[in-house]
C-alpha positions in Angstrom: -15.8 1.8 -15.2 -13.2 0.6 -12.7 -9.5 0.3 -13.5 -7.9 -2.6 -11.6 -4.2 -3.4 -11.2 -3.5 -6.9 -9.9 -0.1 -7.6 -8.4 1.4 -4.5 -9.9 0.7 -5.8 -13.5 -0.8 -3.9 -16.3 -4.2 -2.5 -15.3 -7.4 -3.7 -16.9 -10.8 -2.0 -17.1 -13.9 -3.7 -15.8 -17.4 -2.4 -16.5 -20.8 -3.6 -15.4 -23.6 -2.5 -17.8 -26.9 -3.9 -19.0 -26.6 -6.8 -16.5 -23.3 -8.0 -18.0 -19.6 -7.5 -17.5 -17.0 -6.2 -19.9 -13.3 -6.7 -19.2 -11.2 -4.4 -21.4 -14.2 -3.9 -23.6 -14.8 -7.7 -24.2 -17.9 -9.4 -22.7 -17.1 -11.7 -19.9 -19.2 -14.4 -18.2 -18.7 -13.3 -14.6 -20.7 -14.0 -11.5 -19.4 -13.1 -8.0 -21.3 -14.0 -4.9 -20.5 -13.8 -1.2 -21.5 -16.9 0.7 -23.0 -17.0 4.2 -19.7 -18.5 5.5 -17.7 -15.5 4.3 -16.2 -17.2 1.3 -16.5 -15.6 -2.2 -17.7 -17.7 -5.0 -16.5 -16.6 -8.5 -17.7 -18.1 -11.7 -15.6 -16.7 -14.6 -16.0 -17.9 -18.2 -17.3 -21.3 -17.0 -14.6 -21.9 -14.4 -15.3 -21.8 -10.7 -13.1 -20.2 -8.0 -13.4 -19.8 -4.3 -11.8 -16.7 -2.7 -11.2 -15.3 0.7 -10.5 -11.6 1.6 -7.2 -11.4 3.3 -6.9 -7.7 3.8 -8.8 -4.5 2.8 -7.5 -1.0 2.7 -10.5 1.3 2.0 -8.5 4.5 2.2 -6.1 3.4 -0.5 -8.7 1.4 -2.4 -6.7 -1.8 -2.2 -7.7 -5.4 -1.4 -5.9 -8.7 -1.1 -7.7 -11.9 -1.9 -6.6 -15.6 -1.7 -7.7 -17.8 -4.6 -6.4 -21.4 -4.7 -3.7 -20.6 -2.2 -2.3 -17.7 -4.2 -2.7 -14.1 -2.9 -3.7 -11.4 -5.4 -3.4 -7.7 -4.4 -5.7 -5.4 -6.4 -5.6 -1.6 -6.5 -8.8 -0.1 -7.7 -9.3 3.3 -9.4 -12.8 4.6 -9.7 -13.8 7.1 -12.4 -13.0 10.1 -10.1 -9.5 8.7 -9.4 -8.9 8.2 -13.1 -10.0 11.8 -13.9 -7.8 13.3 -11.2 -4.9 11.2 -12.5 -5.4 12.5 -16.1 -5.5 16.0 -14.7 -2.1 15.4 -13.0 -3.7 15.5 -9.5 -2.6 12.2 -8.0 -3.8 12.5 -4.4 -1.6 9.7 -3.1 1.5 11.5 -4.5 0.4 14.8 -3.1 0.2 13.5 0.5 2.9 14.9 2.6 5.1 12.3 4.2 5.7 12.9 7.9 9.3 12.9 9.2 10.6 10.0 11.3 10.6 11.2 14.9 12.0 9.7 18.1 9.0 7.9 19.8 11.0 8.1 23.1 14.3 9.3 24.4 17.2 7.1 23.4 20.4 6.6 21.5 20.7 6.2 17.7 22.5 2.9 17.2 22.4 2.5 13.5 21.0 4.5 10.5 19.8 2.1 7.8 19.2 4.6 5.0 21.0 7.3 3.1 19.8 10.6 1.7 18.1 10.2 -1.7 17.3 6.5 -1.1 13.8 5.3 -2.1 12.0 3.5 0.7 8.8 1.5 0.9 6.2 1.5 3.7 7.5 -0.9 6.4 11.2 -0.7 5.5 13.6 -0.3 8.4 14.9 3.2 8.7 16.8 3.4 12.0 17.6 1.5 15.2 17.0 3.4 18.4 18.1 2.1 21.7 15.9 3.0 24.6 15.8 1.5 28.1 18.4 -1.1 27.0 16.1 -2.3 24.1 16.7 -1.9 20.4 13.7 -0.5 18.6 13.5 -0.7 14.8 11.8 2.4 13.4 10.0 1.8 10.1 8.8 3.9 7.2 5.1 4.7 7.5 4.7 5.3 3.8 6.6 5.0 0.5 9.0 8.0 0.3 12.4 9.3 -0.5 14.9 10.1 2.3 15.4 13.9 2.1 17.9 14.3 4.9 19.3 12.6 8.1 19.3 14.9 11.1 21.2 12.6 13.5 24.4 10.6 13.7 25.0 7.1 15.0 25.7 7.0 18.8 23.8 10.3 19.2 21.4 10.8 22.1 18.0 12.1 21.2 14.9 13.3 23.0 11.3 12.2 22.5 9.8 13.9 19.5 13.2 14.9 17.9 13.2 14.8 14.1 15.6 12.0 13.1 15.0 11.7 9.3 13.1 14.0 6.9 11.2 12.3 4.1 9.7 13.6 0.8 
């Protein structure tokens, strides 16, 4: 049984057994086939859909598909993920978040976060000026700002820890 959460909505369970599909324990008429041109043909309860895979993240078990112009992001939990979660062993939460370090020598122009702030992967953290260019440093993962080790207008060396995350 897979647990699938689409677009951060309530998860549902999908099971394939005895040649048929169950969605949340209810039989569903579902047929999914990959076409030679790369498109995915979906027949669900008598209605036909065409999908394309926009992005896959195998490490985090996430996929984004486009159906009728709308993008759906699905996070998939396999039985082992569900068991670990029930045991309180969420592997994603246990991953240590690396601190934000200076990728090159430069000057801190602007700090965009505060201690205790929740940040998402891709959020801007800090602007570092190096070689007369402004570089926006972004979060590599969802995290919380633990501490800020620098001040604005401060010169830093390559590899210096700028912001600690947790």
